[in-house]
KOLBAGU-202667 format. One record per atom (N, C-alpha, C, CB): residue in one letter; x negated, y, z negated; atom name. Coordinates in steps of 0.05 Angstrom, whole numbers. Glycine has a CB too. Layout:
<sites>
vokol=A | x=X | y=Y | z=Z | lumdo=CA $
...
</sites>
This chain:
<sites>
vokol=M | x=-402 | y=301 | z=-548 | lumdo=N $
vokol=M | x=-381 | y=288 | z=-533 | lumdo=CA $
vokol=M | x=-394 | y=268 | z=-511 | lumdo=C $
vokol=M | x=-362 | y=310 | z=-521 | lumdo=CB $
vokol=C | x=-379 | y=245 | z=-508 | lumdo=N $
vokol=C | x=-377 | y=228 | z=-489 | lumdo=CA $
vokol=C | x=-353 | y=231 | z=-466 | lumdo=C $
vokol=C | x=-375 | y=205 | z=-502 | lumdo=CB $
vokol=N | x=-356 | y=241 | z=-441 | lumdo=N $
vokol=N | x=-328 | y=224 | z=-430 | lumdo=CA $
vokol=N | x=-321 | y=198 | z=-415 | lumdo=C $
vokol=N | x=-317 | y=239 | z=-414 | lumdo=CB $
vokol=L | x=-309 | y=191 | z=-424 | lumdo=N $
vokol=L | x=-299 | y=156 | z=-412 | lumdo=CA $
vokol=L | x=-283 | y=161 | z=-389 | lumdo=C $
vokol=L | x=-277 | y=134 | z=-436 | lumdo=CB $
vokol=K | x=-278 | y=137 | z=-365 | lumdo=N $
vokol=K | x=-268 | y=141 | z=-344 | lumdo=CA $
vokol=K | x=-267 | y=109 | z=-339 | lumdo=C $
vokol=K | x=-282 | y=162 | z=-324 | lumdo=CB $
vokol=L | x=-247 | y=91 | z=-341 | lumdo=N $
vokol=L | x=-234 | y=72 | z=-335 | lumdo=CA $
vokol=L | x=-236 | y=70 | z=-300 | lumdo=C $
vokol=L | x=-207 | y=76 | z=-349 | lumdo=CB $
vokol=V | x=-243 | y=53 | z=-296 | lumdo=N $
vokol=V | x=-261 | y=53 | z=-267 | lumdo=CA $
vokol=V | x=-244 | y=20 | z=-262 | lumdo=C $
vokol=V | x=-307 | y=54 | z=-270 | lumdo=CB $
vokol=G | x=-237 | y=-3 | z=-269 | lumdo=N $
vokol=G | x=-225 | y=-25 | z=-260 | lumdo=CA $
vokol=G | x=-220 | y=-47 | z=-282 | lumdo=C $
vokol=G | x=-240 | y=-34 | z=-237 | lumdo=CB $
vokol=A | x=-215 | y=-71 | z=-267 | lumdo=N $
vokol=A | x=-208 | y=-85 | z=-296 | lumdo=CA $
vokol=A | x=-210 | y=-118 | z=-275 | lumdo=C $
vokol=A | x=-166 | y=-72 | z=-316 | lumdo=CB $
vokol=V | x=-213 | y=-141 | z=-299 | lumdo=N $
vokol=V | x=-216 | y=-158 | z=-279 | lumdo=CA $
vokol=V | x=-193 | y=-175 | z=-286 | lumdo=C $
vokol=V | x=-243 | y=-172 | z=-277 | lumdo=CB $
vokol=D | x=-174 | y=-193 | z=-263 | lumdo=N $
vokol=D | x=-157 | y=-209 | z=-267 | lumdo=CA $
vokol=D | x=-165 | y=-232 | z=-270 | lumdo=C $
vokol=D | x=-142 | y=-208 | z=-252 | lumdo=CB $
vokol=T | x=-164 | y=-238 | z=-290 | lumdo=N $
vokol=T | x=-173 | y=-266 | z=-310 | lumdo=CA $
vokol=T | x=-164 | y=-290 | z=-290 | lumdo=C $
vokol=T | x=-154 | y=-270 | z=-347 | lumdo=CB $
vokol=R | x=-146 | y=-285 | z=-276 | lumdo=N $
vokol=R | x=-136 | y=-314 | z=-260 | lumdo=CA $
vokol=R | x=-154 | y=-315 | z=-238 | lumdo=C $
vokol=R | x=-101 | y=-315 | z=-246 | lumdo=CB $
vokol=D | x=-171 | y=-298 | z=-231 | lumdo=N $
vokol=D | x=-181 | y=-306 | z=-208 | lumdo=CA $
vokol=D | x=-212 | y=-297 | z=-216 | lumdo=C $
vokol=D | x=-166 | y=-291 | z=-180 | lumdo=CB $
vokol=G | x=-216 | y=-282 | z=-228 | lumdo=N $
vokol=G | x=-241 | y=-267 | z=-240 | lumdo=CA $
vokol=G | x=-247 | y=-244 | z=-221 | lumdo=C $
vokol=G | x=-268 | y=-287 | z=-244 | lumdo=CB $
vokol=Q | x=-228 | y=-233 | z=-203 | lumdo=N $
vokol=Q | x=-232 | y=-218 | z=-193 | lumdo=CA $
vokol=Q | x=-233 | y=-187 | z=-201 | lumdo=C $
vokol=Q | x=-220 | y=-225 | z=-180 | lumdo=CB $
vokol=M | x=-257 | y=-170 | z=-195 | lumdo=N $
vokol=M | x=-248 | y=-141 | z=-203 | lumdo=CA $
vokol=M | x=-230 | y=-125 | z=-193 | lumdo=C $
vokol=M | x=-265 | y=-126 | z=-202 | lumdo=CB $
vokol=Y | x=-208 | y=-106 | z=-202 | lumdo=N $
vokol=Y | x=-196 | y=-100 | z=-189 | lumdo=CA $
vokol=Y | x=-200 | y=-58 | z=-194 | lumdo=C $
vokol=Y | x=-170 | y=-121 | z=-194 | lumdo=CB $
vokol=H | x=-204 | y=-42 | z=-171 | lumdo=N $
vokol=H | x=-199 | y=-18 | z=-179 | lumdo=CA $
vokol=H | x=-175 | y=-12 | z=-199 | lumdo=C $
vokol=H | x=-196 | y=-5 | z=-158 | lumdo=CB $
vokol=V | x=-179 | y=13 | z=-222 | lumdo=N $
vokol=V | x=-162 | y=25 | z=-233 | lumdo=CA $
vokol=V | x=-138 | y=21 | z=-229 | lumdo=C $
vokol=V | x=-165 | y=43 | z=-232 | lumdo=CB $
vokol=F | x=-119 | y=36 | z=-202 | lumdo=N $
vokol=F | x=-100 | y=42 | z=-193 | lumdo=CA $
vokol=F | x=-91 | y=5 | z=-185 | lumdo=C $
vokol=F | x=-106 | y=67 | z=-171 | lumdo=CB $
vokol=Q | x=-100 | y=-9 | z=-176 | lumdo=N $
vokol=Q | x=-100 | y=-31 | z=-163 | lumdo=CA $
vokol=Q | x=-94 | y=-59 | z=-191 | lumdo=C $
vokol=Q | x=-131 | y=-31 | z=-145 | lumdo=CB $
vokol=A | x=-104 | y=-50 | z=-212 | lumdo=N $
vokol=A | x=-109 | y=-68 | z=-238 | lumdo=CA $
vokol=A | x=-81 | y=-51 | z=-248 | lumdo=C $
vokol=A | x=-145 | y=-65 | z=-260 | lumdo=CB $
vokol=T | x=-71 | y=-29 | z=-250 | lumdo=N $
vokol=T | x=-48 | y=-29 | z=-268 | lumdo=CA $
vokol=T | x=-18 | y=-24 | z=-243 | lumdo=C $
vokol=T | x=-53 | y=0 | z=-295 | lumdo=CB $
vokol=R | x=-28 | y=-36 | z=-211 | lumdo=N $
vokol=R | x=2 | y=-46 | z=-196 | lumdo=CA $
vokol=R | x=0 | y=-74 | z=-207 | lumdo=C $
vokol=R | x=5 | y=-44 | z=-157 | lumdo=CB $
vokol=R | x=-20 | y=-90 | z=-208 | lumdo=N $
vokol=R | x=-19 | y=-123 | z=-221 | lumdo=CA $
vokol=R | x=-10 | y=-123 | z=-250 | lumdo=C $
vokol=R | x=-51 | y=-140 | z=-222 | lumdo=CB $
vokol=K | x=-7 | y=-102 | z=-265 | lumdo=N $
vokol=K | x=3 | y=-97 | z=-290 | lumdo=CA $
vokol=K | x=-15 | y=-110 | z=-315 | lumdo=C $
vokol=K | x=33 | y=-107 | z=-289 | lumdo=CB $
vokol=I | x=-48 | y=-109 | z=-296 | lumdo=N $
vokol=I | x=-75 | y=-112 | z=-323 | lumdo=CA $
vokol=I | x=-80 | y=-97 | z=-335 | lumdo=C $
vokol=I | x=-101 | y=-115 | z=-318 | lumdo=CB $
vokol=L | x=-83 | y=-74 | z=-331 | lumdo=N $
vokol=L | x=-72 | y=-45 | z=-350 | lumdo=CA $
vokol=L | x=-47 | y=-36 | z=-349 | lumdo=C $
vokol=L | x=-85 | y=-19 | z=-345 | lumdo=CB $
vokol=D | x=-47 | y=-20 | z=-376 | lumdo=N $
vokol=D | x=-21 | y=-4 | z=-383 | lumdo=CA $
vokol=D | x=-31 | y=22 | z=-394 | lumdo=C $
vokol=D | x=-3 | y=-19 | z=-405 | lumdo=CB $
vokol=S | x=-44 | y=33 | z=-378 | lumdo=N $
vokol=S | x=-49 | y=68 | z=-390 | lumdo=CA $
vokol=S | x=-41 | y=84 | z=-410 | lumdo=C $
vokol=S | x=-41 | y=86 | z=-376 | lumdo=CB $
vokol=D | x=-11 | y=79 | z=-422 | lumdo=N $
vokol=D | x=6 | y=92 | z=-426 | lumdo=CA $
vokol=D | x=1 | y=73 | z=-456 | lumdo=C $
vokol=D | x=33 | y=94 | z=-403 | lumdo=CB $
vokol=R | x=4 | y=48 | z=-452 | lumdo=N $
vokol=R | x=-7 | y=38 | z=-483 | lumdo=CA $
vokol=R | x=-34 | y=36 | z=-494 | lumdo=C $
vokol=R | x=1 | y=12 | z=-487 | lumdo=CB $
vokol=G | x=-53 | y=45 | z=-470 | lumdo=N $
vokol=G | x=-70 | y=33 | z=-481 | lumdo=CA $
vokol=G | x=-87 | y=1 | z=-482 | lumdo=C $
vokol=G | x=-62 | y=40 | z=-497 | lumdo=CB $
vokol=S | x=-71 | y=-14 | z=-460 | lumdo=N $
vokol=S | x=-75 | y=-43 | z=-462 | lumdo=CA $
vokol=S | x=-82 | y=-52 | z=-437 | lumdo=C $
vokol=S | x=-52 | y=-59 | z=-471 | lumdo=CB $
vokol=F | x=-89 | y=-73 | z=-440 | lumdo=N $
vokol=F | x=-102 | y=-99 | z=-429 | lumdo=CA $
vokol=F | x=-88 | y=-123 | z=-426 | lumdo=C $
vokol=F | x=-123 | y=-106 | z=-443 | lumdo=CB $
vokol=T | x=-76 | y=-146 | z=-411 | lumdo=N $
vokol=T | x=-67 | y=-158 | z=-406 | lumdo=CA $
vokol=T | x=-78 | y=-176 | z=-390 | lumdo=C $
vokol=T | x=-53 | y=-149 | z=-403 | lumdo=CB $
vokol=D | x=-79 | y=-200 | z=-405 | lumdo=N $
vokol=D | x=-101 | y=-229 | z=-396 | lumdo=CA $
vokol=D | x=-81 | y=-232 | z=-378 | lumdo=C $
vokol=D | x=-109 | y=-261 | z=-419 | lumdo=CB $
vokol=L | x=-71 | y=-231 | z=-350 | lumdo=N $
vokol=L | x=-55 | y=-254 | z=-339 | lumdo=CA $
vokol=L | x=-57 | y=-282 | z=-340 | lumdo=C $
vokol=L | x=-55 | y=-251 | z=-319 | lumdo=CB $
vokol=K | x=-79 | y=-293 | z=-352 | lumdo=N $
vokol=K | x=-83 | y=-322 | z=-343 | lumdo=CA $
vokol=K | x=-64 | y=-333 | z=-376 | lumdo=C $
vokol=K | x=-126 | y=-334 | z=-337 | lumdo=CB $
vokol=T | x=-66 | y=-325 | z=-396 | lumdo=N $
vokol=T | x=-55 | y=-331 | z=-421 | lumdo=CA $
vokol=T | x=-36 | y=-315 | z=-422 | lumdo=C $
vokol=T | x=-72 | y=-329 | z=-444 | lumdo=CB $
vokol=G | x=-26 | y=-293 | z=-422 | lumdo=N $
vokol=G | x=-5 | y=-271 | z=-426 | lumdo=CA $
vokol=G | x=-16 | y=-251 | z=-453 | lumdo=C $
vokol=G | x=30 | y=-286 | z=-432 | lumdo=CB $
vokol=N | x=-38 | y=-257 | z=-465 | lumdo=N $
vokol=N | x=-34 | y=-242 | z=-485 | lumdo=CA $
vokol=N | x=-59 | y=-211 | z=-479 | lumdo=C $
vokol=N | x=-39 | y=-265 | z=-514 | lumdo=CB $
vokol=K | x=-39 | y=-190 | z=-494 | lumdo=N $
vokol=K | x=-57 | y=-162 | z=-495 | lumdo=CA $
vokol=K | x=-70 | y=-162 | z=-507 | lumdo=C $
vokol=K | x=-51 | y=-140 | z=-500 | lumdo=CB $
vokol=M | x=-92 | y=-134 | z=-502 | lumdo=N $
vokol=M | x=-116 | y=-125 | z=-523 | lumdo=CA $
vokol=M | x=-119 | y=-95 | z=-517 | lumdo=C $
vokol=M | x=-146 | y=-141 | z=-519 | lumdo=CB $
vokol=L | x=-128 | y=-85 | z=-542 | lumdo=N $
vokol=L | x=-132 | y=-54 | z=-532 | lumdo=CA $
vokol=L | x=-160 | y=-59 | z=-519 | lumdo=C $
vokol=L | x=-132 | y=-27 | z=-560 | lumdo=CB $
vokol=I | x=-153 | y=-35 | z=-492 | lumdo=N $
vokol=I | x=-167 | y=-34 | z=-473 | lumdo=CA $
vokol=I | x=-207 | y=-34 | z=-483 | lumdo=C $
vokol=I | x=-153 | y=-7 | z=-458 | lumdo=CB $
vokol=G | x=-204 | y=-26 | z=-510 | lumdo=N $
vokol=G | x=-236 | y=-23 | z=-526 | lumdo=CA $
vokol=G | x=-244 | y=-48 | z=-531 | lumdo=C $
vokol=G | x=-238 | y=-6 | z=-556 | lumdo=CB $
vokol=D | x=-223 | y=-65 | z=-531 | lumdo=N $
vokol=D | x=-236 | y=-98 | z=-545 | lumdo=CA $
vokol=D | x=-235 | y=-108 | z=-520 | lumdo=C $
vokol=D | x=-215 | y=-120 | z=-571 | lumdo=CB $
vokol=A | x=-228 | y=-98 | z=-492 | lumdo=N $
vokol=A | x=-231 | y=-116 | z=-466 | lumdo=CA $
vokol=A | x=-256 | y=-106 | z=-452 | lumdo=C $
vokol=A | x=-204 | y=-114 | z=-445 | lumdo=CB $
vokol=V | x=-266 | y=-80 | z=-460 | lumdo=N $
vokol=V | x=-289 | y=-70 | z=-457 | lumdo=CA $
vokol=V | x=-307 | y=-86 | z=-464 | lumdo=C $
vokol=V | x=-292 | y=-50 | z=-467 | lumdo=CB $
vokol=D | x=-307 | y=-93 | z=-490 | lumdo=N $
vokol=D | x=-329 | y=-109 | z=-503 | lumdo=CA $
vokol=D | x=-327 | y=-136 | z=-493 | lumdo=C $
vokol=D | x=-328 | y=-109 | z=-535 | lumdo=CB $
vokol=Q | x=-307 | y=-144 | z=-483 | lumdo=N $
vokol=Q | x=-308 | y=-173 | z=-469 | lumdo=CA $
vokol=Q | x=-319 | y=-172 | z=-447 | lumdo=C $
vokol=Q | x=-283 | y=-185 | z=-464 | lumdo=CB $
vokol=R | x=-318 | y=-150 | z=-428 | lumdo=N $
vokol=R | x=-323 | y=-145 | z=-405 | lumdo=CA $
vokol=R | x=-316 | y=-162 | z=-380 | lumdo=C $
vokol=R | x=-345 | y=-141 | z=-406 | lumdo=CB $
vokol=L | x=-286 | y=-146 | z=-388 | lumdo=N $
vokol=L | x=-261 | y=-148 | z=-374 | lumdo=CA $
vokol=L | x=-246 | y=-129 | z=-365 | lumdo=C $
vokol=L | x=-246 | y=-160 | z=-385 | lumdo=CB $
vokol=V | x=-253 | y=-97 | z=-372 | lumdo=N $
vokol=V | x=-254 | y=-77 | z=-365 | lumdo=CA $
vokol=V | x=-276 | y=-56 | z=-355 | lumdo=C $
vokol=V | x=-244 | y=-73 | z=-379 | lumdo=CB $
vokol=E | x=-283 | y=-46 | z=-338 | lumdo=N $
vokol=E | x=-298 | y=-32 | z=-328 | lumdo=CA $
vokol=E | x=-299 | y=-3 | z=-337 | lumdo=C $
vokol=E | x=-294 | y=-37 | z=-305 | lumdo=CB $
vokol=I | x=-313 | y=11 | z=-347 | lumdo=N $
vokol=I | x=-320 | y=50 | z=-357 | lumdo=CA $
vokol=I | x=-342 | y=53 | z=-339 | lumdo=C $
vokol=I | x=-332 | y=61 | z=-398 | lumdo=CB $
vokol=E | x=-349 | y=78 | z=-351 | lumdo=N $
vokol=E | x=-365 | y=93 | z=-331 | lumdo=CA $
vokol=E | x=-364 | y=126 | z=-364 | lumdo=C $
vokol=E | x=-343 | y=98 | z=-286 | lumdo=CB $
vokol=Y | x=-391 | y=131 | z=-362 | lumdo=N $
vokol=Y | x=-389 | y=152 | z=-378 | lumdo=CA $
vokol=Y | x=-411 | y=160 | z=-377 | lumdo=C $
vokol=Y | x=-382 | y=150 | z=-402 | lumdo=CB $
vokol=D | x=-403 | y=195 | z=-387 | lumdo=N $
vokol=D | x=-433 | y=215 | z=-390 | lumdo=CA $
vokol=D | x=-457 | y=206 | z=-412 | lumdo=C $
vokol=D | x=-424 | y=247 | z=-402 | lumdo=CB $
vokol=M | x=-472 | y=202 | z=-418 | lumdo=N $
vokol=M | x=-490 | y=195 | z=-436 | lumdo=CA $
vokol=M | x=-499 | y=223 | z=-444 | lumdo=C $
vokol=M | x=-513 | y=175 | z=-426 | lumdo=CB $
vokol=D | x=-495 | y=239 | z=-438 | lumdo=N $
vokol=D | x=-514 | y=268 | z=-454 | lumdo=CA $
vokol=D | x=-507 | y=288 | z=-433 | lumdo=C $
vokol=D | x=-556 | y=265 | z=-457 | lumdo=CB $
vokol=A | x=-513 | y=320 | z=-447 | lumdo=N $
vokol=A | x=-498 | y=335 | z=-423 | lumdo=CA $
vokol=A | x=-524 | y=332 | z=-408 | lumdo=C $
vokol=A | x=-484 | y=369 | z=-428 | lumdo=CB $
vokol=S | x=-542 | y=325 | z=-391 | lumdo=N $
vokol=S | x=-566 | y=325 | z=-380 | lumdo=CA $
vokol=S | x=-540 | y=311 | z=-352 | lumdo=C $
vokol=S | x=-598 | y=307 | z=-399 | lumdo=CB $
vokol=G | x=-520 | y=306 | z=-352 | lumdo=N $
vokol=G | x=-516 | y=292 | z=-331 | lumdo=CA $
vokol=G | x=-512 | y=265 | z=-325 | lumdo=C $
vokol=G | x=-531 | y=297 | z=-322 | lumdo=CB $
vokol=K | x=-532 | y=247 | z=-347 | lumdo=N $
vokol=K | x=-539 | y=212 | z=-340 | lumdo=CA $
vokol=K | x=-518 | y=201 | z=-339 | lumdo=C $
vokol=K | x=-555 | y=194 | z=-360 | lumdo=CB $
vokol=V | x=-507 | y=182 | z=-326 | lumdo=N $
vokol=V | x=-481 | y=165 | z=-323 | lumdo=CA $
vokol=V | x=-493 | y=144 | z=-326 | lumdo=C $
vokol=V | x=-463 | y=165 | z=-297 | lumdo=CB $
vokol=M | x=-486 | y=124 | z=-346 | lumdo=N $
vokol=M | x=-491 | y=96 | z=-347 | lumdo=CA $
vokol=M | x=-469 | y=79 | z=-342 | lumdo=C $
vokol=M | x=-502 | y=88 | z=-370 | lumdo=CB $
vokol=V | x=-468 | y=71 | z=-328 | lumdo=N $
vokol=V | x=-441 | y=52 | z=-312 | lumdo=CA $
vokol=V | x=-439 | y=22 | z=-325 | lumdo=C $
vokol=V | x=-450 | y=46 | z=-273 | lumdo=CB $
vokol=L | x=-421 | y=9 | z=-340 | lumdo=N $
vokol=L | x=-418 | y=-17 | z=-352 | lumdo=CA $
vokol=L | x=-400 | y=-31 | z=-329 | lumdo=C $
vokol=L | x=-404 | y=-17 | z=-384 | lumdo=CB $
vokol=Y | x=-411 | y=-60 | z=-319 | lumdo=N $
vokol=Y | x=-408 | y=-78 | z=-299 | lumdo=CA $
vokol=Y | x=-392 | y=-100 | z=-312 | lumdo=C $
vokol=Y | x=-434 | y=-86 | z=-286 | lumdo=CB $
vokol=H | x=-378 | y=-115 | z=-295 | lumdo=N $
vokol=H | x=-369 | y=-149 | z=-308 | lumdo=CA $
vokol=H | x=-388 | y=-162 | z=-286 | lumdo=C $
vokol=H | x=-328 | y=-163 | z=-306 | lumdo=CB $
vokol=D | x=-396 | y=-191 | z=-300 | lumdo=N $
vokol=D | x=-414 | y=-201 | z=-288 | lumdo=CA $
vokol=D | x=-402 | y=-216 | z=-264 | lumdo=C $
vokol=D | x=-429 | y=-216 | z=-304 | lumdo=CB $
</sites>
């Protein structure tokens, strides 16, 4: 089993990564709907799709040993 934690998201207007709380306040992330909003275009996508596009940063436990892998926005 893998535990996921949402860490932050990119504001596509300025390319800046914001902590999850800031990203939620800025209306980039909607945790109730599980969506990411591209504020430059207004397009919405599932958080999983935003992770694939490197617009959302997550961290997760790889295994029971506690090894953690973090995906960062470039």
